[in-house]
C-alpha positions in Angstrom: 38.6 -14.1 -4.6 35.3 -13.4 -6.4 33.4 -13.6 -3.1 36.0 -11.4 -1.4 35.6 -8.8 -4.0 31.8 -8.9 -3.7 32.0 -8.7 0.0 34.2 -5.6 -0.2 31.9 -3.9 -2.7 28.7 -4.6 -0.7 30.4 -3.7 2.5 31.5 -0.4 1.0 28.0 0.4 -0.2 26.5 -0.5 3.1 29.0 1.7 5.0 28.8 4.7 2.7 25.2 4.6 1.2 23.3 2.6 3.9 19.8 3.9 3.0 20.1 3.1 -0.7 21.9 -0.2 0.0 19.2 -1.4 2.4 16.3 -0.3 0.1 17.9 -2.2 -2.8 18.4 -5.2 -0.5 14.8 -5.2 0.6 13.6 -4.8 -2.9 15.7 -7.8 -4.1 14.0 -10.0 -1.6 10.5 -8.4 -1.5 8.8 -11.8 -2.1 10.7 -13.6 0.6 9.1 -12.6 3.9 11.8 -14.2 6.1 14.5 -12.2 4.3 12.4 -8.9 4.5 12.0 -9.4 8.2 15.7 -10.1 8.6 16.7 -6.9 6.6 14.1 -4.8 8.4 15.7 -5.9 11.7 19.1 -4.9 10.2 17.7 -1.4 9.3 16.5 -1.0 12.9 20.0 -1.9 14.2 21.5 0.6 11.8 19.1 3.4 13.0 17.3 3.5 9.6 13.6 4.2 9.8 11.3 2.2 7.4 8.1 4.0 6.7 4.9 2.0 6.4 3.2 1.3 3.1 1.1 4.2 1.9 -1.2 4.2 -1.1 -0.3 7.8 -1.9 3.5 7.6 -1.3 4.7 4.0 -1.8 6.2 2.8 -5.1 6.3 -0.7 -6.4 9.6 -1.4 -4.7 11.2 -0.1 -1.5 12.1 3.5 -2.1 14.5 6.0 -0.5 12.8 9.1 1.0 15.4 11.5 2.3 17.2 9.4 5.0 14.3 6.9 5.3 13.0 4.0 3.4 9.4 3.7 2.2 7.8 0.3 2.2 7.1 -1.0 -1.3 3.6 -2.1 -2.2 5.0 -5.2 -4.0 5.8 -6.6 -0.5 2.2 -6.5 0.6 0.7 -10.0 0.2 -2.3 -10.6 -2.1 -1.5 -7.4 -4.1 0.0 -8.4 -7.4 2.4 -6.4 -9.6 -0.3 -5.7 -12.2 -2.6 -4.3 -9.6 0.1 -2.0 -8.2 1.0 -0.8 -11.7 -2.6 0.1 -12.3 -2.7 2.0 -9.0 0.6 3.9 -9.8 -0.7 4.8 -13.3 -3.9 6.2 -11.8 -2.0 8.1 -9.2 0.3 9.6 -11.8 -2.7 10.6 -13.9 -5.0 12.0 -11.1 -2.8 12.8 -8.2 -3.3 11.7 -4.6 -6.3 9.6 -3.7 -8.6 11.0 -1.0 -10.7 7.9 -0.3 -11.2 4.3 -1.4 -13.9 5.6 -3.8 -11.3 7.9 -5.5 -9.1 4.9 -6.0 -11.9 2.6 -7.4 -12.9 5.3 -9.8 -9.6 5.4 -11.6 -7.9 2.0 -11.3 -8.5 -1.2 -13.4 -11.0 -3.0 -11.3 -10.2 -6.3 -13.1 -6.8 -6.1 -11.4 -7.6 -4.2 -8.2 -10.3 -6.4 -6.8 -11.9 -6.8 -3.3 -9.1 -9.0 -2.1 -6.5 -6.4 -3.1 -8.3 -3.6 -1.4 -8.8 -5.6 1.8 -5.1 -6.4 1.9 -4.2 -2.7 1.4 -6.5 -1.8 4.3 -5.2 -4.5 6.6 -1.6 -3.6 5.9 -2.1 0.0 6.8 -1.7 1.3 3.2 -4.9 3.3 3.4 -4.1 4.9 6.8 -3.3 8.1 4.8 -7.1 8.5 4.4 -7.3 9.4 8.0 -9.8 6.8 9.1 -9.9 3.7 11.2 -9.0 0.5 9.4 -12.3 -1.0 10.5 -14.2 1.9 8.8 -12.2 1.5 5.6 -12.8 -2.2 5.5 -16.5 -1.6 5.9 -16.7 0.6 2.7 -14.7 -1.6 0.3 -17.8 -3.1 -1.3 -19.5 0.3 -1.7 -16.4 1.8 -3.2 -16.0 -1.1 -5.7 -19.7 -0.8 -6.7 -19.3 2.9 -7.3 -16.1 2.5 -9.3 -17.7 -0.2 -11.5 -20.6 2.1 -12.2 -18.4 5.0 -13.1 -16.2 3.0 -15.4 -19.2 1.4 -17.1 -20.6 4.9 -17.8 -17.2 6.1 -19.0 -16.8 3.1 -21.4 -20.3 3.6 -22.8 -19.7 7.3 -23.4 -22.7 8.4 -21.4 -20.7 10.4 -19.0 -19.5 12.7 -21.7 -22.5 12.9 -24.0 -24.4 15.5 -21.9 -21.6 16.8 -19.8 -22.7 17.3 -16.2 -26.2 15.9 -17.0 -24.8 12.4 -17.7 -22.8 10.0 -15.7 -22.9 8.7 -12.2 -23.5 11.3 -9.6 -21.3 10.8 -6.5 -23.5 10.7 -3.4 -22.2 12.4 -0.2 -23.0 9.1 1.5 -20.3 7.4 -0.5 -17.5 9.3 1.4 -19.3 9.1 4.8 -17.6 6.4 6.8 -19.7 4.2 9.1 -19.2 4.9 12.8 -17.7 1.5 13.7 -15.2 0.9 16.4 -11.6 0.1 15.4 -10.4 -3.4 15.4 -8.8 -4.6 18.7 -5.0 -4.3 18.9 -4.6 -8.0 18.5 -6.7 -8.0 15.4 -4.9 -5.0 13.9 -1.5 -6.8 14.5 -2.8 -10.1 13.2 -4.0 -8.4 10.0 -0.6 -6.7 9.6 1.2 -10.1 10.1 -1.1 -11.7 7.5 -0.5 -9.0 4.8 3.1 -8.0 5.6 4.5 -11.1 7.2 5.5 -9.3 10.4 4.1 -6.8 13.0 4.6 -3.2 11.9 2.8 -0.8 14.2 3.5 -2.8 17.4 4.0 -6.3 18.8 1.6 -8.6 20.8 4.1 -8.7 23.6 4.4 -4.9 24.0 1.7 -4.9 26.7 3.8 -7.2 28.8 
């Protein structure tokens, strides 16, 4: 009887509030890749679009955006909850990030390290910056170095002592991305599989 009641309640929610129901279901299993893949397949079968992870739009968990579901950052592998909370706090304080350097300037770099940034690049979470993933991966070290410099200056108070005369000056070179070719389609998909647990932007068999 208890299971029948639960089945009725969940069936009602799925039928009448499908977007919210599936977002909650995905969130409840966000650490279980097999379940996430299964539920994403269910979303597709129900005609629900799941938007990719986005550093400027995603929350910790899967979230409802209109009639769509936005992928939660907590489901990206190698990106811990503490790192995501730091990113969300920085985003709330400063608004949207325009580049990896913007991100590294504001987040706690003890939590958001190189491994985290590389996973965000590979998962497509930085695609909002409008650059190729290979370009973004190439500037991770540079962005981290800049962020560490800025934060050291900020902690020591030098950035505020003389106003514009102090602190780290942001070189135009910092935001100039190297002209490197994009990863091959197989590499792009392999990186998505490694960080998300499934292929998001395509499938290796699409060409056939």
